[in-house]
N, C-alpha and C positions, 0 to 999 in steps of 0.2 A: 490611410495607412501613413504615410509621409515619407520623404526621401532620407530621412535620416534616423531610419529602424536598422538599428544592428542587432546583428545575433547570431548563433552557432546550434548547429545541433553536438551531443554527447553520443558519441559510438560507444558500443556495449564495452572495447577494452578502454574506455577514457579519455579516446583523444577526441580532438574538436575539429570539426567544417565549419565555416562562416556560409552561413545561407545566403544563396542568391538572390537576389528581390524577388525573381519571380517564386521561389519556392518560400519567402517570407510573406508574400503576397497571398499565397496557396492559404497558408497556416492560419493566418490575418481573418481569411472568408473565413474559414472553419469557423474560426470563434467567433466571431461576427451573426456567423448564421444559428451557432449555436445560442448564443444571447438572446438572440431575435427569436428564436424558438420558445425558449426557458421565458421568456417578458409575454408571451403568448400563453405558456401553458400554464406561467402561475402569477398573473400578472399583481397581485398582491402578496403581504406577506402570511394573510393564512392558507392562501393557496399554496405557496411552500412550507407552510408547517403541515398541510395534507399530504404534501409526498413524500414529506419524512416521516408521515404515521402509516401511509400505506406500506413503504418501504421498508418499515421495522415489521410489520403485520406480516407481509409475504416471505422475511426473512424467519419468522418464525412457524410459518406454514411451511417452509424448508428444511427444519428441525434445526435452525439453528438458535440459540440462545444467548439474549446478553448475557455477559458474565457467567455464561455455564448454566446457569440457572441452580437448579440442585444436582445437575446430571454429570457433572465435572468435579470428581474429586480431589482435594489436596495430594499434590505431588504426580496428579496425573497426565499424561498425554494426552491431548486434543489436536481440532483444527481449529486455525483464527480468520477472523475476519474483520478487519478495521475500516470503519465506513468513512474513513479521508482516503482510501483507499482502495485500486480494483483489484488488489493483491488477496492471495488468500495462503496461511503457511500452516505447517506443522509447528505445534509451539506446547508448552505444559504450563500447568498452574502451580506455581511454589507451594513448599511445605506450608505455609502457613496460611494459605488460600488466597493471599492477597495480591498476588503480581503474575501476570501471566509472560512467560518469555517466547520470543519468535521473533525469527528472521532478525537477528543480531538487536534487536528492541527489548524495552521491557515496558510492559502499558500494566496500568491498572487494571484490575478484572471488569469494573464496571462499564471501563469504554472499550470495550470489545465484544466481539458475539463467537460464540464457541460450538463447536457440535464434538463430540465422542467420533475416533478416529471409524470404530464400528458401523457408524451410519451415515457415512459417506456416499454418496453416488459414484458411478464411475469416472464422469466430468468433473467431479469435485474431487476426486484423486488425484486427477491427470493435471487440475489446475496447481492445487498443491504441490505438485513433484514440480512443474515449472516454478514456481514461485518460491519454491526452497533451492532449486537451484540456482534461479537469478540470483537469491538473495547468498549465498555460500559463493558465488564469481565476484559479486560486488564485494563484499568481505576480501576475499583472496588480491584483486584488486588493491582496496586500499593497504591491504598489510605490505602488497609489493612498493608502494608510495611510500608509504612511511619508511620501510628498510631503505629504499632510495636515497634519502634526505641525506645530506653529509650530516647536518648537525646532530641528528638522532645515531648516525654512525660514529659521530666521536661520541656524544654520551646518550645514552638510551633512555634516561632519566630526564631528560633538561625539561 
């Protein structure tokens, strides 16, 4: 890693703290170990593609459907998994059946995995409750940040 690395961690309240050199080295060590393991497990692009296919098959086996398949009706509430995240949230499919709304986000239906709320396991319910809470807390902090900015106090439409 080099001595010129600088970084910080962000606390849930939005405040920042500088990383110590030891903390940065531990984090970098974990990253390097993960990259080495990935290189061993997936040395070629086709190996990585096989992992993606395997993950999608597993999601389907767990009852999740990309875009909800035919199980989520227009306007219906559902559970949402986004492949680029480890989070899970509650959401809903819009009345046109095109976009999914969740955690303050909007995504094209075919970019997320959905599941009926009635089909969730207890562990999935807990994970979604935590995801929804984290998203709500983040949104509240963002609103507080904007509300405290002088330029928005003077002209909120600026």
